[in-house]
C-alpha positions in Angstrom: 101.3 126.2 104.7 103.2 122.9 104.4 105.0 121.6 107.4 106.9 118.6 108.6 105.5 115.3 107.2 106.5 111.8 108.0 108.1 109.9 105.1 107.8 106.1 104.9 109.2 103.7 102.4 107.6 100.5 101.2 109.4 98.0 99.0 107.5 95.0 97.7 110.1 92.2 97.2 113.5 93.1 96.0 114.3 96.4 94.1 114.7 95.5 90.4 117.1 97.0 88.0 115.3 99.6 85.8 116.1 101.0 82.4 116.7 104.7 82.2 119.2 107.5 82.8 120.1 107.5 86.5 120.3 111.3 86.8 117.0 111.8 85.0 115.2 109.1 87.1 116.6 110.7 90.3 115.4 114.1 89.2 111.9 112.7 88.4 111.6 110.9 91.8 113.0 114.0 93.6 110.3 116.1 91.9 107.5 113.7 93.0 108.7 113.5 96.6 109.4 117.3 96.9 105.9 118.0 95.5 104.3 115.6 98.0 106.2 117.1 100.9 105.4 120.7 99.9 101.7 120.0 99.7 101.3 117.8 102.8 100.4 119.5 106.0 102.3 119.2 109.3 101.8 115.8 110.7 100.8 114.3 107.4 102.4 111.3 105.7 104.2 110.8 102.4 104.8 107.2 101.4 107.2 106.1 98.7 106.3 102.6 97.5 108.3 100.5 95.0 106.8 97.5 93.4 107.9 95.1 90.7 105.0 94.6 88.4 106.2 92.1 85.8 108.1 93.8 83.0 107.9 97.2 84.8 108.7 98.7 88.2 106.4 101.2 89.7 107.3 103.9 92.2 104.3 105.5 93.8 104.5 108.7 95.9 101.4 108.7 98.1 100.4 111.7 100.2 97.6 112.7 102.4 97.9 116.4 101.5 95.6 118.9 100.0 94.8 117.0 96.8 94.3 118.2 93.3 91.4 120.3 92.1 89.4 118.2 89.6 89.5 121.0 87.1 93.3 120.9 87.1 93.9 117.2 86.7 93.9 117.1 82.9 96.8 119.5 82.8 99.0 118.0 85.5 101.8 116.7 83.3 101.7 119.5 80.8 104.5 122.0 80.4 104.0 125.1 82.5 100.8 123.8 84.1 99.6 126.6 86.3 100.3 125.4 89.8 98.9 121.9 89.1 95.8 123.0 91.1 97.5 122.6 94.4 98.1 125.2 97.0 101.4 127.0 96.7 101.7 126.5 92.9 105.1 126.1 91.3 106.9 126.7 88.0 104.7 124.2 86.2 107.7 122.1 85.1 108.1 119.5 87.8 105.4 117.0 86.7 106.2 117.7 83.1 109.8 116.6 83.7 108.5 113.5 85.5 106.4 112.6 82.5 109.2 113.2 80.0 111.7 111.2 82.0 109.3 108.2 82.2 108.4 108.4 78.5 112.1 108.7 77.5 112.8 105.4 79.4 109.8 103.6 77.8 107.5 104.1 80.8 104.7 106.4 81.9 103.7 108.8 84.7 100.2 108.9 86.3 98.1 110.5 88.9 95.3 109.1 91.0 93.3 111.0 93.6 93.1 109.6 97.1 89.8 110.1 98.7 88.8 112.0 100.8 92.2 113.8 100.3 95.6 113.4 99.0 97.2 112.1 95.8 99.2 109.3 94.4 101.7 110.0 91.6 103.4 107.1 90.0 106.2 106.5 87.5 106.5 103.2 85.6 109.8 102.2 84.2 110.8 99.1 82.3 112.8 96.5 84.2 116.2 95.6 82.9 117.0 92.0 82.4 
């Protein structure tokens, strides 16, 4: 069962202006952070890291939680993905929404496993100029 996790924020440089619908981006980031918190055990850590990477900004949500079953990784961002392979499951829409929001803004969403446990989910959005 998930417990209380420590949340940290890392911002590399200054936070750039990104292109996209504010409410949609907020929803996508809320989904990523809520997922990380729900699947990180008591005493674990969730880090939200923002970096300006040229023409794009990247927000990474890094946790040291239970991780994603390798067999479930291909379906993570699919609509109604069954529990995303994590303990506790869910509706299967959260990561789908994250991907759709990122793509609608001209960006992308991604997953990387953290070894030996945990996950990094990221959303890339184009910078406004």
